[in-house]
C-alpha positions as CSV (number, residue, x, y, z in Angstrom):
1,M,-20.0,-31.7,26.4
2,G,-18.8,-31.6,22.8
3,I,-20.2,-29.7,19.9
4,Q,-21.5,-32.0,17.2
5,H,-21.4,-30.9,13.5
6,T,-23.5,-32.3,10.8
7,K,-22.5,-32.7,7.1
8,T,-24.8,-29.8,6.2
9,D,-22.9,-27.5,8.6
10,S,-19.6,-28.5,7.1
11,A,-20.9,-28.1,3.6
12,A,-22.4,-24.7,4.3
13,L,-19.1,-23.6,5.9
14,A,-17.1,-24.9,2.9
15,I,-19.3,-22.9,0.5
16,E,-19.0,-19.8,2.6
17,V,-15.2,-20.1,2.8
18,E,-14.9,-20.7,-1.0
19,S,-17.1,-17.6,-1.7
20,L,-14.8,-15.5,0.5
21,V,-11.6,-16.9,-1.1
22,D,-12.9,-16.5,-4.7
23,S,-14.4,-13.0,-4.2
24,P,-13.2,-10.4,-6.8
25,E,-10.6,-8.0,-5.7
26,P,-11.9,-4.5,-4.8
27,D,-11.3,-1.6,-7.1
28,G,-8.2,0.2,-6.1
29,I,-5.2,2.1,-7.4
30,Y,-2.5,-0.1,-8.7
31,H,0.8,1.6,-9.6
32,D,3.2,0.6,-12.3
33,T,6.6,-0.4,-11.0
34,R,8.5,1.9,-13.5
35,E,6.2,4.8,-12.5
36,C,6.9,4.2,-8.8
37,A,10.7,3.9,-9.4
38,G,10.7,7.2,-11.4
39,A,8.8,9.0,-8.7
40,L,11.1,7.6,-6.0
41,L,14.2,8.7,-8.0
42,A,12.8,12.3,-8.5
43,L,12.0,12.5,-4.7
44,G,15.5,11.3,-3.9
45,L,17.1,13.9,-6.2
46,L,15.1,16.6,-4.5
47,L,16.2,15.5,-1.1
48,I,19.9,15.3,-2.2
49,A,19.9,18.7,-4.0
50,P,21.7,21.5,-2.1
51,P,19.5,24.2,-0.5
52,T,19.0,27.4,-2.4
53,P,21.5,30.2,-1.5
54,R,20.2,32.9,0.8
55,P,21.3,36.5,0.6
56,K,24.1,37.5,2.9
57,K,23.1,39.8,5.8
58,P,25.1,43.0,6.0
59,S,27.7,42.9,8.8
60,R,27.0,45.1,11.8
61,S,30.2,46.8,12.8
């Protein structure tokens, strides 16, 4: 038993697929490449920076 398709089914499917493919992109946040590179560089510099010095504890003799 095979499934038989008519031309109207194929045409309706083609229209549905085209509407999905041609749909507008959803609103979102798109970042500028230079802006992302600057933020990444700043984050890298923060990670590479030496830790802040801590006060020395008095020796217990």
